[in-house]
GUNUFI-733581 format. One line per 5 residues: number of its first residue (from 1); for each residue x, y, z of N, C-alpha, C. Coordinates in steps of 0.001 Angstrom, whole numbers, plus 500000, padded with zeros to 6 digits. Each point is the difference from the previous one (the first is absolute). Last residue first. Layout:
NUM> X Y Z X Y Z X Y Z ~ ...
***
This chain:
434> 419251 576987 973626 499423 498679 500258 501059 499047 500461 ~ 499604 505466 500675 500718 498945 499266 499423 498651 500374 ~ 497152 504647 500104 500828 499117 500825 500630 498895 499141 ~ 498605 505125 498398 499521 498614 500043 500971 499127 500800 ~ 499211 505254 501031 500832 499120 499208 499456 498582 500073
429> 496796 504439 500563 500778 499038 500787 500794 499085 499069 ~ 496731 503427 498676 501434 500363 500013 500850 499004 500737 ~ 495232 499392 499763 500490 500086 498623 501494 500258 499976 ~ 497798 499945 504195 499997 498648 499413 500552 500023 498571 ~ 499429 504105 502283 501109 499228 500573 500084 498605 499403
424> 496307 502689 498774 501255 500533 499440 501201 499222 500516 ~ 495746 498934 501804 500099 499572 498588 501296 500484 499364 ~ 499010 501433 504353 500346 498567 499998 500146 499481 498569 ~ 498539 504425 500495 501391 499876 500449 500456 498541 499986 ~ 495451 501038 499048 500889 500413 498905 501464 499829 500379
419> 496765 499165 503364 499925 498993 498938 500917 500329 498830 ~ 499580 503088 503560 500736 498800 500417 499993 498922 498920 ~ 497433 503877 499200 501448 500327 500007 500835 498802 500405 ~ 495270 499605 500181 500496 500019 498606 501489 500305 499965 ~ 497890 500119 504189 500011 498633 499465 500564 499949 498579
414> 499392 504237 502091 501098 499233 500610 500075 498586 499439 ~ 496417 502737 498609 501287 500499 499453 501171 499194 500567 ~ 495703 499018 501707 500128 499562 498597 501340 500433 499425 ~ 498925 501445 504368 500220 498550 499952 500216 499500 498577 ~ 498862 504569 500772 501372 499667 500437 500292 498524 499911
409> 495494 501343 498821 501061 500494 499081 501403 499655 500496 ~ 495658 499158 502301 500664 498887 499285 501164 500461 499130 ~ 497145 503026 502495 500801 499207 500924 500784 498884 499283 ~ 497018 502627 497509 501127 500810 500438 500886 499229 500960 ~ 496011 497979 498620 500955 500057 498892 501233 500790 500395
404> 496420 499839 503058 500669 498690 499921 501049 499992 498886 ~ 497311 503787 500410 500933 499914 501120 500785 498691 499937 ~ 496610 500568 496856 501112 500920 499712 501033 499938 501098 ~ 495989 497504 500432 500936 499418 499001 501179 500912 499730 ~ 497469 500032 504803 499838 500587 498666 501003 499354 499033
399> 497634 497896 504556 501262 500464 499404 499742 500504 498602 ~ 496767 497863 503082 500049 501458 500038 501234 500568 499354 ~ 498767 495187 498500 499403 500626 501180 500054 501509 499865 ~ 501370 496476 496795 501017 500795 500691 499444 500654 501250 ~ 497461 497284 496849 501008 499135 500620 501040 500800 500777
394> 495848 500998 497024 499958 500146 501440 500985 499077 500708 ~ 499503 500846 495230 499453 498740 500516 499919 500005 501513 ~ 501832 503670 497694 498649 499857 499476 499343 498714 500506 ~ 504519 500682 501083 499141 500960 500706 498555 499898 499528 ~ 503322 497409 497872 499680 499457 501317 499089 500952 500771
389> 501590 501459 495879 499064 498871 499814 499598 499407 501324 ~ 503264 503317 499994 498697 500581 499680 498963 498897 499784 ~ 504442 498631 500672 499423 500529 501236 498631 500626 499737 ~ 502473 498391 496297 499591 498884 500865 499302 500525 501255 ~ 501871 503116 497062 498828 499365 499374 499477 498881 500880
384> 504000 502078 501331 498852 500886 500191 498736 499408 499411 ~ 504063 497747 499318 499576 499873 501401 498765 500850 500257 ~ 502015 500360 495785 499313 498708 500137 499488 499808 501436 ~ 502587 503766 499148 498722 500105 499296 499194 498730 500107 ~ 504359 500022 501634 499097 500701 500922 498634 500207 499364
379> 503344 498115 497317 499616 499059 501071 499033 500649 500991 ~ 501942 502617 496535 498990 499083 499463 499532 499005 501070 ~ 503400 502984 501233 498800 500766 499625 498903 499072 499488 ~ 504236 498212 500922 499245 500279 501239 498705 500748 499685 ~ 503022 499183 496514 499332 498754 500385 499157 500230 501257
374> 502618 503623 498528 498953 499683 499026 499233 498754 500402 ~ 503682 501316 502658 498903 500975 500102 498856 499630 499071 ~ 503905 497435 499781 499320 499750 501283 498797 500933 500141 ~ 502834 500657 496319 499172 498800 499815 499226 499682 501279 ~ 503180 503472 500022 498788 500399 499275 499060 498824 499807
369> 504134 499091 501921 499184 500805 500910 498698 500457 499342 ~ 503129 497678 497316 499433 499083 500986 499108 500761 501003 ~ 502485 502366 496811 498836 499364 499376 499309 499071 500991 ~ 503967 501906 501379 498994 501055 499843 498710 499437 499424 ~ 503681 497137 500307 499430 500251 501333 498948 501112 499947
364> 502348 499004 496045 499133 498878 500354 499353 500231 501369 ~ 503191 503035 498477 498742 500179 499271 499007 498905 500366 ~ 504282 499643 501749 499299 501140 500619 498661 500244 499327 ~ 502749 496694 498139 499497 499561 501303 499234 501132 500707 ~ 502155 500919 495916 498833 499144 499770 499391 499540 501322
359> 503983 502455 500141 498890 500846 499588 498728 499182 499778 ~ 503911 497666 500975 499565 500749 501188 498817 500907 499655 ~ 501992 497665 496478 499281 499069 500875 499488 500715 501245 ~ 502715 502400 497021 498668 499776 499426 499180 499045 500866 ~ 504453 500756 501214 499206 501212 500180 498581 499822 499472
354> 503034 496508 499280 499650 500090 501416 499142 501243 500278 ~ 501740 499403 495672 498926 499042 500257 499562 500044 501468 ~ 503676 502598 498748 498778 500550 499408 498811 499078 500245 ~ 504202 498492 501362 499556 501096 500857 498721 500629 499466 ~ 502008 496696 497395 499411 499415 501203 499509 501088 500959
349> 502304 501358 496132 498701 499437 499636 499302 499407 501223 ~ 504386 501604 500469 499051 501111 499831 498605 499489 499671 ~ 503405 496814 500248 499739 500558 501328 498998 501136 499919 ~ 501512 498140 495969 499099 499068 500692 499655 500513 501404 ~ 503167 502412 497520 498671 500136 499396 498998 499077 500686
344> 504448 499626 501305 499465 501284 500456 498603 500227 499436 ~ 502307 496202 498539 499602 499839 501400 499426 501299 500554 ~ 501780 500099 495690 498755 499238 500020 499502 499793 501432 ~ 504181 502036 499381 498913 500905 499595 498656 499279 499973 ~ 503795 497439 500951 499780 500960 501092 498852 500939 499650
339> 501388 496957 496685 499286 499320 501089 499717 500945 501164 ~ 502591 501612 496396 498611 499795 499579 499190 499337 501111 ~ 504610 500500 500714 499319 501292 500014 498539 499885 499615 ~ 502660 496142 499694 499804 500373 501401 499268 501329 500108 ~ 501265 498505 495731 498887 499209 500526 499710 500359 501456
334> 503717 502004 498004 498769 500518 499405 498792 499228 500517 ~ 504251 498539 501363 499700 501311 500568 498689 500547 499463 ~ 501599 495985 498169 499548 499793 501379 499638 501328 500656 ~ 501860 500139 495709 498660 499423 499941 499436 499778 501397 ~ 504433 501421 499613 499077 501081 499643 498567 499494 499945
329> 503351 496797 500734 499864 500883 501165 499027 501139 499702 ~ 501049 497067 496479 499186 499324 501018 499808 500879 501231 ~ 502859 501523 496593 498607 500042 499550 499078 499326 501014 ~ 504602 499748 500803 499523 501377 500175 498545 500126 499578 ~ 502203 495902 499315 499758 500221 501433 499452 501403 500249
324> 501243 499009 495623 498851 499174 500381 499666 500183 501475 ~ 503853 502066 498306 498791 500704 499564 498747 499197 500350 ~ 504180 498021 500890 499795 501144 500887 498734 500770 499617 ~ 501320 496426 497234 499544 499491 501294 499723 501148 500959 ~ 501865 501058 495823 498627 499513 499850 499433 499525 501330
319> 504510 501189 499865 499154 501191 499891 498533 499609 499858 ~ 503239 496609 499980 499845 500547 501348 499107 501243 499986 ~ 501067 498122 495847 499145 499073 500744 499772 500504 501428 ~ 503001 502381 497313 498627 500212 499536 499038 499077 500749 ~ 504578 499475 500894 499544 501303 500479 498556 500259 499594
314> 502134 496130 498409 499735 499872 501428 499481 501317 500575 ~ 501340 499987 495521 498774 499212 500166 499646 499847 501476 ~ 504062 502140 498968 498866 500811 499547 498692 499263 500208 ~ 503954 497682 500854 499742 500993 501054 498834 500905 499624 ~ 501453 496888 496830 499348 499312 501110 499708 500955 501159
309> 502396 501692 496320 498636 499646 499584 499248 499314 501130 ~ 504608 501047 500586 499106 501177 500093 498567 499695 499598 ~ 503053 496375 499554 499830 500412 501404 499160 501265 500126 ~ 501139 498419 495631 499056 499110 500679 499757 500448 501437 ~ 503188 502165 497089 498628 500425 499794 499003 499118 500751
304> 504626 499196 500487 500000 501460 499880 498598 500545 499813 ~ 501433 495290 500184 499311 500589 501145 499953 501523 499942 ~ 502213 497430 496549 498628 499518 500132 499246 500737 501096 ~ 504600 500987 499178 499265 500223 498755 498529 499644 500157 ~ 503065 499171 503576 499742 501425 499835 499157 500290 498774
299> 501276 495578 500662 499141 500414 501106 499661 501477 499868 ~ 503057 498109 496895 498626 499572 499772 499066 500507 501098 ~ 504517 502696 498615 499610 498836 500802 498522 499671 499770 ~ 503480 502294 496387 498974 500352 500982 499593 498736 500751 ~ 504964 500341 497872 498602 499739 499654 499082 500475 501121
294> 504916 500041 500065 499653 500572 498707 498571 499794 499586 ~ 501865 496663 503541 500680 501244 499656 499594 500456 498599 ~ 496642 497151 502996 501160 499765 499152 500619 501346 499640 ~ 496605 498065 504296 500344 500958 498951 501254 499554 499246 ~ 496472 496564 502251 501120 500840 500426 500415 500869 498823
289> 495529 496609 501867 500696 500770 498955 501085 500895 500593 ~ 496942 495921 501594 501184 500649 500560 500763 500803 498940 ~ 495830 497002 500019 500973 500167 498915 501298 500625 500481 ~ 496303 499349 503032 500424 498698 499470 501118 500152 498964 ~ 497994 503877 501798 500826 499334 501020 500499 498649 499512
284> 497051 502330 497230 501276 500705 500060 500917 499390 501049 ~ 495622 498371 499691 500804 499554 498851 501349 500719 499978 ~ 496877 501269 503313 500483 498633 500237 500890 499523 498858 ~ 497879 504191 499558 501047 500050 501033 500577 498609 500265 ~ 496330 500222 497120 501178 500594 499370 501148 500076 501001
279> 495860 498661 501632 500624 498923 499230 501245 500512 499298 ~ 497427 503138 502287 500676 499124 500956 500675 498827 499281 ~ 497346 502906 497472 501237 500670 500393 500777 499155 501011 ~ 495710 498528 498663 500980 499837 498918 501341 500640 500375 ~ 496394 500590 502991 500434 498598 499992 501058 499760 498913
274> 498019 504235 500190 500823 499791 501195 500532 498574 500042 ~ 496937 501099 496634 501314 500594 499737 500929 499826 501193 ~ 495495 498600 500434 500742 499123 499098 501401 500547 499735 ~ 497080 502651 502578 500379 498787 500722 500812 499054 499138 ~ 498218 503864 497996 501065 500349 500935 500468 498772 500776
269> 496327 499487 497094 501235 500216 499252 501157 500341 500924 ~ 495604 499558 501755 500579 498693 499646 501355 500178 499316 ~ 497633 503947 501017 500411 499309 501215 500659 498657 499689 ~ 497949 503337 496821 501443 499952 500235 500429 499091 501144 ~ 495402 501107 498390 500777 499874 498765 501480 499751 500251
264> 496865 500760 503578 499641 498747 499322 500851 499778 498757 ~ 500475 504081 502387 500532 498863 500767 499724 498683 499288 ~ 498151 503939 498175 501461 500008 499860 500611 498787 500702 ~ 495404 500642 500526 500289 499636 498611 501505 499947 499761 ~ 498440 501541 504133 499841 498555 499900 500280 499513 498588
259> 500004 504626 500712 501143 499381 500663 499922 498483 499928 ~ 496363 502480 498410 501144 500119 499096 501243 499361 500601 ~ 496177 500179 502701 499784 499078 498876 501159 500069 499014 ~ 499979 503023 503608 500249 498631 500476 499835 498993 498873 ~ 498938 504536 499147 501450 499825 500164 500327 498575 500448
254> 495428 501094 499671 500640 500035 498684 501501 499796 500087 ~ 497507 500381 503987 499739 498706 499344 500649 499955 498622 ~ 500167 504061 502378 500873 498993 500623 499802 498636 499346 ~ 497178 503491 498592 501387 500271 499614 500937 498932 500545 ~ 495494 499792 501305 500144 499690 498575 501440 500224 499537
249> 498882 501257 504374 500034 498543 499880 500144 499579 498547 ~ 499448 504568 500941 501313 499526 500452 500136 498490 499841 ~ 495814 501895 499070 500977 500395 498981 501398 499539 500375 ~ 496566 499273 503129 499787 499163 498819 501019 500330 498902 ~ 499839 502622 503961 500618 498689 500232 499865 499106 498775
244> 500000 505293 499119 499207 499015 500732 500767 498698 500185 ~ 501986 505153 499635 499741 498805 499193 499276 498960 500844 ~ 501809 504356 501440 498690 500115 499379 499622 498787 499188 ~ 503215 500946 504675 499966 499680 498573 498579 500106 499460 ~ 502376 500991 504486 498906 500741 499379 499868 499727 498512
239> 503364 497874 502725 498754 499854 500763 498836 500699 499318 ~ 504519 497717 498008 499354 501308 500024 498646 499872 500680 ~ 502739 496196 499128 500559 500767 501109 499358 501379 500132 ~ 498827 497083 496418 499540 499423 501264 500496 500806 501193 ~ 501544 501185 495741 498588 500337 500139 499435 499449 501297
234> 504409 498878 498880 499895 501408 500331 498560 500445 500188 ~ 500821 495590 498546 500422 500156 501395 499903 501462 500436 ~ 499143 499024 495501 498921 499479 500842 500348 500170 501476 ~ 503313 501123 496904 498898 500961 499951 498829 499547 500869 ~ 503629 497076 499498 500394 501151 500816 498895 501056 500011
229> 499458 496267 497234 499813 499629 501406 500391 501149 500924 ~ 500748 500608 495387 498573 499928 500290 499723 499645 501447 ~ 504465 499951 498427 499486 501369 500098 498517 500003 500358 ~ 501950 495825 499226 500538 500577 501229 499509 501438 500181 ~ 498934 497746 496011 499217 499458 501126 500469 500624 501313
224> 502459 501073 496143 498666 500599 499961 499123 499527 501151 ~ 504227 498015 499524 500162 501397 500391 498647 500720 500004 ~ 500188 495600 498428 500113 500045 501459 500170 501433 500495 ~ 499970 499274 495385 498669 499745 500551 500034 500049 501523 ~ 504112 500372 497645 499154 501201 499851 498601 499808 500565
219> 502933 496173 500241 500441 501139 500816 499158 501253 499787 ~ 499639 495701 497542 499176 500171 501196 500352 501266 500771 ~ 502422 498568 496092 498654 500430 499623 499135 500275 501221 ~ 504355 498291 500668 500081 501343 499428 498625 500525 499607 ~ 500332 495576 501556 500265 500945 501088 500068 501429 499479
214> 499559 496555 496867 498762 500118 500783 500185 501008 501127 ~ 503761 498869 497340 499041 500851 499274 498690 500190 500762 ~ 503192 497067 502046 500443 501397 499954 499053 500885 499180 ~ 499824 495078 500664 499154 500844 500850 500378 501473 499922 ~ 502422 496464 497744 498682 500184 499383 499100 500909 500822
209> 504575 498253 500969 499858 501379 499518 498606 500293 499468 ~ 501217 495617 501383 499973 500870 501180 499794 501452 499595 ~ 500603 496777 496654 498637 499961 500545 499896 500821 501288 ~ 504260 499638 497986 499089 500688 499088 498574 500008 500548 ~ 503325 497632 502357 500270 501436 500073 499037 500778 499110
204> 499907 495305 499863 499336 500529 501198 500285 501488 500184 ~ 502086 497820 496317 498541 499892 499909 499315 500643 501201 ~ 504784 499675 499825 499491 500994 499056 498474 499990 499985 ~ 502061 496760 502702 500370 501334 500474 499419 501076 499092 ~ 499618 495452 498770 499027 500404 501021 500300 501395 500527
199> 503045 498120 496964 498733 500293 499328 498937 500446 501005 ~ 504136 498605 501727 500182 501231 499232 498695 500393 499320 ~ 500091 495914 502239 499996 501107 500945 500204 501340 499299 ~ 500234 496008 497467 498634 500246 500457 499949 501184 500972 ~ 504230 498550 498451 499229 500626 498923 498588 500327 500471
194> 502797 497625 502986 500482 501364 499805 499171 500724 498939 ~ 499169 495414 500761 499572 500801 501146 500396 501460 499823 ~ 501514 496944 496826 498560 500180 499871 499438 500842 501135 ~ 504510 498778 500230 499796 500997 498953 498511 500257 499787 ~ 501189 496656 503025 500351 501314 500539 499821 501087 498956
189> 499324 495531 498663 498964 500392 500968 500276 501388 500546 ~ 503220 498088 496996 498717 500335 499366 498922 500460 500976 ~ 505123 500949 501207 499228 498779 499823 498630 500367 499416 ~ 504307 503159 499180 498820 499767 500835 499402 498633 499704 ~ 503927 502479 497910 500231 499012 501036 498829 499746 500919
184> 500011 504615 497495 500850 498861 499639 500124 499064 501195 ~ 496995 504456 497919 500102 499047 501110 500793 498789 499532 ~ 497774 505117 498626 501225 499251 499721 500266 499101 501203 ~ 495631 502860 497721 500524 499339 501187 501203 499167 499591 ~ 496595 504295 498178 501077 499084 499645 500591 499448 501279
179> 495146 502613 498043 500927 499684 501073 501033 499015 499483 ~ 495686 503612 498130 501117 499083 499791 500821 499851 501274 ~ 494553 501307 497983 501194 500463 500691 501087 498938 499862 ~ 495738 500935 496462 500591 499210 501073 501159 500759 500647 ~ 497406 501333 496016 499120 500032 501161 500536 499245 501201
174> 502167 500902 495639 499075 498866 499922 499034 499948 501190 ~ 503461 503366 499662 499095 500136 498848 498982 498863 499909 ~ 501821 500904 504885 500661 500144 498697 498960 499937 498875 ~ 500100 501394 505574 499283 499317 498922 500681 500281 498668 ~ 502459 499787 504959 499309 500903 499087 499355 499194 498890
169> 503222 498710 503721 498598 500118 500413 499267 501069 499188 ~ 504746 498202 499856 499649 501424 499968 498563 500260 500461 ~ 504395 496087 500814 498709 500332 499403 499765 501491 499998 ~ 503298 495393 501881 500003 501310 499358 498616 500243 499406 ~ 502939 496513 503731 498753 500349 499323 500114 501422 499464
164> 503178 495487 501868 499914 501445 499802 498797 500297 499112 ~ 502311 495894 503613 499284 500368 498787 499916 501516 499919 ~ 502252 497951 503592 500119 498906 499031 499306 500311 498681 ~ 500303 502651 504306 500910 500309 498901 500129 498916 498955 ~ 497005 499773 503825 501380 500115 500502 500997 500194 498874
159> 495388 499996 498807 500400 498714 500590 501477 500013 500386 ~ 499167 503849 496718 498991 499232 500730 500629 498741 500571 ~ 501361 505331 497947 500405 498615 500230 498952 499329 500860 ~ 499279 504253 496453 500229 499592 501387 500429 498544 500027 ~ 498502 504748 496698 500703 498734 500098 500248 499663 501452
154> 497057 503497 496184 500415 499660 501356 500727 498664 499952 ~ 499331 503990 496096 499926 498586 500377 500410 499855 501465 ~ 497975 503907 496139 500828 499766 501199 499775 498578 500516 ~ 499187 500616 494787 499403 500446 501262 500990 499823 501155 ~ 500510 498737 495157 500553 501254 500480 499413 500508 501299
149> 498843 495732 497887 499564 501132 499171 500455 501340 500554 ~ 501197 495441 501565 498856 500645 500650 499646 501328 499352 ~ 503602 497321 498371 498971 498987 500273 498744 500617 500612 ~ 503796 502753 499212 499374 499585 498738 498903 498977 500237 ~ 502551 501506 503669 499208 501112 499487 499287 499602 498720
144> 502995 496934 501831 498794 500127 500824 499110 501114 499480 ~ 504181 499438 497938 499042 498928 499711 498718 500137 500800 ~ 503308 504035 498289 499715 499200 501191 498930 498967 499710 ~ 502460 501609 495683 499778 500693 501269 499704 499014 501123 ~ 501163 499291 495181 498611 499808 500452 499708 500707 501319
139> 504351 499692 497795 499153 501068 499461 498573 499883 500483 ~ 503095 497258 502953 500461 500660 498796 499080 501124 499582 ~ 498807 497964 503960 500155 498955 498984 500374 500676 498690 ~ 499755 500820 505874 499927 500510 498620 500251 498866 499048 ~ 499686 499217 504625 499475 501353 500010 499897 500576 498600
134> 499558 494676 501209 500989 501041 499727 499344 501372 500019 ~ 497829 496327 503059 500136 500217 498562 501031 501081 499753 ~ 500322 496838 504360 499387 501227 499510 500112 500063 498487 ~ 499905 495117 502253 500786 501230 500046 499233 501200 499506 ~ 498603 495223 500159 499772 500766 501213 500753 501301 500056
129> 497589 496403 496188 501252 500639 500395 499742 500917 501183 ~ 496575 497514 497621 500777 499128 500887 501327 500612 500394 ~ 495021 502425 498799 501210 499472 499379 500800 499225 501031 ~ 494689 501954 499044 500932 499452 500983 501182 499409 499261 ~ 495654 503747 499197 500989 499116 499391 501007 499587 501057
124> 494705 502139 499628 501166 499742 500841 500905 499013 499279 ~ 495483 503540 499112 500924 499030 499410 501211 499898 500920 ~ 494594 501758 500794 501432 500040 500278 500724 498903 499232 ~ 495196 502785 501538 500456 499272 498813 501521 500121 499989 ~ 495417 501172 503399 501444 499765 499898 500260 499190 498743
119> 495614 501467 500759 500673 500909 500923 501516 499875 499915 ~ 495343 498881 496801 501390 499663 500305 500600 501084 500901 ~ 494772 498300 499546 500871 501135 499686 501412 499689 500471 ~ 495673 496545 498334 500551 500808 501080 500899 501105 499487 ~ 499331 495465 497206 498995 500667 500839 500703 500762 501118
114> 501680 498486 494831 500229 499889 501438 498977 500821 500776 ~ 500735 499215 495052 498741 499808 500723 500168 499879 501500 ~ 503661 500479 496834 499130 501170 499803 498690 499876 500767 ~ 503109 496384 500077 500603 501166 500634 499084 501219 499896 ~ 498805 496047 497721 499846 499824 501448 500530 501223 500737
109> 500512 499926 495352 498578 500115 500337 499744 499801 501498 ~ 504460 499530 498221 499533 501390 499987 498539 500105 500424 ~ 503551 496223 501747 499061 500221 498893 499350 501380 500079 ~ 504901 499279 502066 498603 499759 500388 499093 500236 498804 ~ 504814 500810 500123 499599 498660 499582 498546 499687 500318
104> 502296 504067 501304 499776 500031 498557 499561 498638 499475 ~ 501331 500681 504523 498624 500425 499755 499684 500047 498511 ~ 504392 499110 501664 499122 498833 500062 498577 500393 499642 ~ 504220 502723 497954 499262 499850 501262 499122 498754 499930 ~ 504645 502821 497577 498948 499001 499878 499329 499846 501372
99> 503240 503256 499663 499634 499980 498583 498888 499005 499730 ~ 502384 501146 504269 498599 500339 499773 499625 500057 498519 ~ 504523 498705 501839 499012 499650 501031 498555 500202 499593 ~ 504034 498486 496802 499550 501305 500448 498807 499790 500942 ~ 501806 495903 499459 500968 500895 499387 499743 501412 500483
94> 498834 494851 502005 499622 501405 499878 501147 500762 499366 ~ 497903 494550 500400 501147 500927 499990 499539 501421 499709 ~ 496446 496899 502383 500683 499993 498705 501206 500925 500094 ~ 495115 498419 502631 501428 499842 500228 500702 499838 498661 ~ 495252 502414 501575 500600 499122 498996 501500 499970 500257
89> 494785 501770 502263 501455 499919 499977 500458 498974 498973 ~ 495579 503167 502360 500398 499166 498867 501522 499970 499942 ~ 495802 501285 503535 501454 500040 499873 500402 499007 498919 ~ 495412 502784 501980 500480 499031 499021 501505 500187 499890 ~ 495807 501432 503784 501310 500171 499379 500262 498846 499031
84> 495557 502900 502541 500619 498728 499598 501333 500297 499327 ~ 496325 502575 503818 500734 499987 498734 500562 498608 499742 ~ 497551 501277 503977 499410 500926 499032 500763 500058 498682 ~ 501049 496732 503507 498696 500497 500423 499341 500853 498934 ~ 503409 496599 498005 500041 500684 501283 498621 500593 500296
79> 502383 495985 496637 498836 500841 500279 500117 500569 501402 ~ 503583 497937 496003 499625 500116 501408 498821 500952 500123 ~ 503276 496894 496179 498849 500874 500245 499679 499989 501490 ~ 504239 498769 496317 499521 499826 501370 498906 501025 500244 ~ 502619 497548 495475 499243 501086 500596 499551 499597 501403
74> 503818 498797 495677 499313 499542 501212 499292 501197 500613 ~ 501425 498966 494585 500326 500686 501251 499224 499332 501128 ~ 499948 498170 495625 500860 501168 499709 500445 500730 501257 ~ 497437 496225 501170 500862 499688 498870 500913 501165 499674 ~ 496882 499709 503753 499214 500015 498771 500834 499669 498765
69> 499920 499156 505582 500944 500170 498886 499217 499881 498699 ~ 498300 501596 505148 499900 499034 498910 501017 500359 498924 ~ 497765 501162 505353 501168 500135 499138 499940 498917 498933 ~ 496633 502795 503884 500199 498848 499117 501208 500300 499114 ~ 496383 501884 504409 501274 500100 499275 500182 498731 499174
64> 496022 500730 502469 500533 501355 500129 501354 500170 499323 ~ 495229 496659 499475 501445 500088 500206 500441 501456 500051 ~ 495456 498207 499101 500331 500562 501297 501482 500108 500286 ~ 498714 496491 496428 499067 501054 500400 500339 500474 501411 ~ 504029 498004 497181 498743 499532 500581 499127 501189 500388
59> 503575 500336 495918 499936 500061 501469 498636 499526 500486 ~ 501940 497953 495413 499457 501267 500499 500034 500009 501533 ~ 503128 497377 495928 499057 499871 501108 499580 501380 500508 ~ 501517 499716 494869 500575 499668 501291 498904 499927 501067 ~ 500146 501342 495036 499725 498614 500316 500569 499545 501326
54> 499919 504476 497896 501223 499230 499803 499811 498527 500364 ~ 496391 503024 500431 500534 500340 498677 501254 499179 499690 ~ 497915 499820 504285 499346 499163 498985 500569 500266 498611 ~ 501512 502710 503581 500486 498621 500152 499390 499097 498936 ~ 498459 504428 500209 501376 499966 499510 500574 498591 500095
49> 495757 500754 501819 499937 500053 498536 501394 499969 499394 ~ 499559 500296 504675 499678 498647 499535 499931 499962 498476 ~ 500570 504162 502092 501233 499221 500041 499758 498573 499519 ~ 496244 502778 500279 500929 500560 499016 501302 499207 499959 ~ 496711 499020 503268 499588 499536 498672 500959 500476 498921
44> 500686 501574 504380 500267 498560 499938 499654 499454 498615 ~ 498892 504453 500886 501445 499865 499903 500399 498525 499876 ~ 495509 501066 500776 500379 500365 498636 501498 499839 499789 ~ 498390 499224 504351 499485 498991 499067 500392 500311 498562 ~ 501194 503104 503537 500730 498742 500042 499528 498975 498978
39> 498647 504791 501269 500439 499597 498669 500688 498655 499950 ~ 498181 502922 503705 499027 499073 499417 500429 499492 498634 ~ 502572 503184 502595 499772 498872 500896 499043 498970 499419 ~ 503055 503050 496694 499000 500192 501039 499786 498738 500821 ~ 503263 500900 496384 498714 499459 499548 498908 500141 501047
34> 505362 501606 498395 498944 500270 500975 498666 499543 499421 ~ 505155 498246 498947 498788 500565 499411 498945 500150 501082 ~ 505553 499136 498829 499095 500053 501149 498772 500774 499548 ~ 504476 497263 497523 498834 500867 499946 499254 499908 501319 ~ 505149 498702 497486 499114 499947 501176 498888 501033 499849
29> 504287 497044 497380 499020 501081 499821 498944 499835 501081 ~ 505406 498165 499020 498744 499970 500745 499159 501202 499574 ~ 504698 496713 498524 499215 501221 499821 498660 499812 500718 ~ 505264 497706 500699 498587 499870 499644 499394 501379 499833 ~ 505025 496786 501031 499297 501242 499650 498530 499718 499637
24> 500889 497890 503864 500447 501088 499129 500860 499410 498883 ~ 495898 497713 502978 501421 499929 499668 500331 501133 499039 ~ 495986 498410 503998 500369 500645 498741 501497 499885 499807 ~ 495381 498092 503266 501439 499987 499678 500261 500611 498622 ~ 495866 501412 503167 500293 499110 498880 501495 500032 499710
19> 496931 500845 504682 500971 500556 499070 500273 498982 498889 ~ 495156 500016 502545 501409 499626 500177 500895 500719 498987 ~ 494960 500341 501827 500828 500864 499159 501489 499675 500159 ~ 497478 497736 503861 499389 500624 498828 501019 500906 499304 ~ 500263 497294 504187 500763 499569 498823 499461 500624 498718
14> 497999 500834 504254 501422 500225 500255 500854 499655 498791 ~ 495352 499103 499994 500257 501424 499808 501473 500324 500231 ~ 498264 495656 500854 500277 500235 498584 500319 501467 499725 ~ 498687 498886 504340 501292 499361 499710 500396 500222 498549 ~ 495769 501413 501398 501039 500892 500497 501384 499414 499783
9> 496271 497385 498814 500057 501186 499139 501095 500955 500445 ~ 499128 496184 502639 500637 499630 498737 500137 501207 499079 ~ 497744 500587 504193 501401 499632 500170 500694 499721 498672 ~ 495276 501288 501262 500831 500843 499140 501474 499601 500047 ~ 496591 497785 502637 499509 499948 498624 500879 500800 499042
4> 501895 497544 504487 499269 501214 499653 499627 499969 498515 ~ 500653 495362 502697 500775 501088 499419 499099 501180 499660 ~ 499931 495706 503627 499161 500779 499114 500795 501199 499509 ~ 501179 494707 502032 500218 501446 500011 499058 500665 498999
***
């Protein structure tokens, strides 16, 4: 049997990025860093440096994910198309959910030298109790409010009510967001799966929103391009316009170039955001979040801005596509008009050339008649000289040279006219194909 060359790679792809077993209670710090599509090598070297610092094995060249226990904490690194994630976790008893963090254990010099731009920075605390936190704690007030710095907190039940997730999705003083997951009775593999899906939900939602600023910046430019194209269309529709085709073409080319610049700056981003939004939808279906009494629902909290943002991006992308088609139609109309005018100019030029050719032919025939007269005059002079010579030699008998010359005039003129006509026909005759 002959196996496909990509069979093994595709088989391994099915087992790529496995869920890491986890046991509650534990603390998690999660980073998603935008390093660009070409930042994979620097990102790989950066993570390898962290492994070497603790004397641990490094990821193989070209690896896209790697998990290693560094001692104080375990870190899972994943390389995606345009960003990388670091998930640091430490299984330990949890008192106050966010008083201590795993990220605080990372060496400061490595942390400060991180390559790329941080898009997601999140602390997730997982506790082994599955019940609701008390609504109040004596003089301390509401615990949830205190843990999330008084911000509005969403809450939802996950995995058919077996776990409960709380958070505010707001940046706190340390630059991190906070999530609290209460999960009791989960097997390590299932808990690892649940934690990873929660982290992916937040990460992909944030990267999906990345296209919103681009769409907002593109809208005023698209409005200007749309007005410019409308002006060009109005000028084209005006039969008595005073603007030249060259000026119109320059204006249309300028608007088309600006439109292409807008499309080039945003087209990839819109496609990526659409893909990320689809992953968010998949993660929400996997987590099956259900509303909890007295708390904002996660779906409503997250999709309240994500859905309008995606609709805005889709609307701007559709507007760009419509303007591109409109610019192409205007360009075709302008080119068609220019071609029609060029054809009219060429027709006029050919007619002028035909008139000039007819005039040249008439002039040529006039010159040809004058040439017959002139050549005949000189030929008759030669005939007269010959006849006078013959007369002096007594070769003409009683015939007078003058009479003989007069009789020869019609013959000479006719011969010369026939000769000139044959010569003209030979010159004008089309060459025969070989």
